[in-house]
N, C-alpha and C positions, 0 to 999 in steps of 0.2 A: 327852558321850550313846554309849550301847553302838550298834553297828550296827544292831540291832533291839532295839524295847522293843515291848511290848503289853498288852495289858488285855483286859477284855472286851468295849469295844466301840470303842477307838482302837487304830490302831496306826501304827506309827512306826517306818522304815527307812531307812536311810543309807545316799545310796551317795556317799563322796567328799563334796564341801560340799553336797548337796542332802540333805535332811529330805523324805522321802516319808510323810504322815500321811493314812489313811485312817480314814474316821467309818464306822463299819459296827455299825448298832443298830436288827435286824431294817427292816422293808418301807422305810418309810420315813426311817431315819435322825432321828430326833429325838432332841433332846437333853434329858434330864433332866439338875439338878444334880451327881450324879454323876458323869455324863459329861462334865458343862462344865469340873468343877473336873478330871476326867483330861487334856484335852487342854491345859488352863491348865498344868498340870504341864509335858505333852510341851512345849509355845510355849514355857515359860521355861528350859528345856534349853539349847532351839535358842538361844534368845534370849545365852544363857549360857554356851555352846561355841565357842571360836572357831577352830573345824575346819568349821563351818557356814556356810553362805554366803546359801542360800535354800531356803526350803521349797512346798513344796505340797502341798496340802490338798484333797480330793477325799471323796466316798464311794461306797458300796459298792454294786454292780448297776446299773442305768441307767435307774429309776425317777425315784430322788429323790436329791439332793443333799443336802439337808438340810431335813425339814422343819418346822425350831424347835424351840419349845420344845414338850416330851412332853405333850400335853394330858391323856393317862393318868394322868399323876405326877401334875397338877394338879390331878386329880380326885379322885386318892387324898391331896391335903392338902399338896401342894407348892407352895409359895408363891412366886406369880409375883419377887417381891425374894428369894429365897433364895441361899445361896454358892455361886457360879459357881465359885469361883476368882479367884485373882489376874488374868486376863486379863480376867474378865466373861465374860458368855454366851456360849460356841464357842471359848473359848482367851485370844485374840491379840486381840479386837476394842478392848480398854480396856486393852494389856498395857503398860505405863510402861518406858521403856529400849527398846525393841524397835527396832533402828535395820537390821532384813534384812528383804528383801524376803519378802512373802505371797502365792504363785501358788494362786490358785480357779482346781481343774479342777472343773467346773460340769458335771456327767455324768446331771441331771435337775431337777427341781422344784427352785426354791428358794425357800422360802416362808417369810416371818412370820422371824426369826430365822436363819434359811439365808440369806435375802437382805440379811439385816445383814451377814451375816458376810461375802457377796459384797463390800458395798459397804467392808468394811474391808482386804479384799485389795490391795495392791498393783498386781495387775496379775490378769488374769481370764481364763480359757479355756473356750467353752463348746461344750457339743456342740449339734448344729445343733436337737435334740427339747428342751433345754433352756427352762425357763420361771421367770419374777421375780413374786414377788407378797406383797405385804405385808398379809393381812388381820385383824390386830388389832383397826381400827375395830369391825369389822364382830362382833367379837368381847369389846368392852367395853374392851379393854386397849389400850395404845400401845406402837409400837416406838421403843424411847428411843434408840438409837444409828442408826438408820433416819431417825426427827425429826430428827436433829442430821447426818447427813451428806446426806442426799437431797437438798435443798434447797438444798447450796451443789454439787452434781454438774447439778443439770438446771434447766431454766427452772422459774421458779415454779409455773407452771400445770400444767406433766405432774408436778413433783413433788408438789401438791396431788393432782391425782386419784388419783396412786397412794398415798399417805395417806390420806386422807379415802376414797376410793371406792373403792378396792381393783381400783384397774386394773391387770391382767395385763400384762407385758411376753413376747413369744416373743425367743429367742435375735436374731435378724437386726433387730430394735425397738432392745435393749438393745444392743447395737451401733454404731445408728446415732445412739444419745444419748449413746456414746462411756463405756457402762458394763463395754464387754467389748472385749479387745483383738481377739480373734478367735475367729470361730464354724467349726468343724469338722464332719467326720463323728463320730460316736458311738465309733469304731473307730480317731480319729486323736490321740482326747481327748487322753493320756496322752504318746504319742508329741510330739504339740503342746506339750504342757504343759511335758516335760524339755527338750524345744529351748529354750525360752525360759528353765527355768531353767538352763542351760547357759551361755546367753549373758548372761546376768547373772552368772552366777560368773566368766566370763573377767574380768570388771571390776575395777578392786582395791576389795578390800574396807572399806576405809576411805574410796576415794571416794565408795562407796553408802551407807556409813553418814553420811558427811559431806550428802551430800544430802539421804534422809530428813531428817537432822535439821533442814537447812533449809529443805526442804518445811513440814515438822511448825511450825516455828517462828513463819515469815514469810507463811501465806498468807492470814492473815485479816489482816494489816497493809498502810497504803498502803506503795506501793511505795519514797518515802522511808526511812518508816521499818524497813522489812526494811532496806533496805542499812545503815542506821546499828547497826543488832543485827548483822548478818551483821561489822562491821567492828569491834563490841564488845569482840571476844572470848570471850563467852559463851557460844559454841556450841561445846561440846568436842567432840564430834567433828569439827565444820571447823577448829580448832585445832591436833587430833593430824592430820589430811590434809597441812596444810601444815607439818609440822616433819616427816615421816615421811620414812623409808626409801625406801618405795613412790613417795612423791612425785619423790623422783631418778631411780628406777628407772625408772618410767614413758618416761620422756621418753630415757632412756639405750637402754632396749631398742629405741623407735621409730628412733634415729639410726641403730643398730648392724644394723635390719633384722631382730630374733629376738621371741617374743613373752617377754613377760617377766615376769620371777619375783616375783609376793607375797609377802612377808612377813606384811603385816598389821601392819606396826608403822615 
């Protein structure tokens, strides 16, 4: 990916190994199918670029991170099951093969599909005024990925109230339930997100990819089955890490008291 790529609604800027993606689409940063496809293009390039290690996704302005599906587009005939791109709604929520962390820097309201994007992120930093809400049931719709992810992340009765009755969470409550890593003043949001991204980028890229793959492939399994899969040789990213030059470099750098020089191989 080049240092900067842009469309009318999506801007992606690379700073070394960190890609910053900004959704800038009107007052509410709502996403129509075309914008989702653009986000998918950006995240596919992120996935496939070996020089990029972690992404930060945020919204322009200070009121909305993302208001979800653009209901104006829906009123004009865009279908709920439109083509949202390879990564699904929001660009990476269903993107296969993505073994790099995405940080959501939530700068305001995360509503509907915007909240689902947050739930799909690996790490979340939220401004103090951020709010989280899934209103789909009140609109005669269903939050597809939210209905899958939220019950795995929260106690059932809490997830049910959010899904069935549209319970809203503020940033502090979202942090208490483990949906947010840190809550900061709005002026500190991107500084905190960039600091977190830098810490992730200091880790060995093959190790991060292996952990990501192990997590995705074992979290639904009983413990014994998870370890059986881990030792089976079927997890390609894990096997690549075990046989890598970086697996030799890390212990050597620690012993020699220097920073490791990761090669990603």
